[in-house]
C-alpha positions, 0 to 999 in steps of 0.5 A: 498494445504493449505496456510502456510502464507501471504507474503503481502497485498496491500492496495490502498490509495489516498495519502501515506502522509495521510495514513502513519501517520495512520498506524504509530500512530494508529496501531503502525507500522513503515514504513520501505521503500518507493519506486516508481515503475515507470513502474506500475505508483505507489508509495509504502510504506511498513510495517511489521506485523509478517511475513506479509508485508502491502504495501500501493499503491498510484497512481502516475498518473490518468491512473494507475491501482491503480488510476482506482481501487480507482475510481471504488471501493474506497480505500482499 
């Protein structure tokens, strides 16, 4: 089966406050939603690129999966 599209791409960031301006000013995208997902210990920001969403993920505590990802692999 060949993929027909990408629904979204998740990118781990240390700070939405620092990352959002880059995506808006440098890439020309608009953040259309920010929400906290408490059970996953993450805060997210969304951008639309064609039919694909970019989801920035900021950890809300050091024990979250995203915090551990950043610690082990860095942002991205």
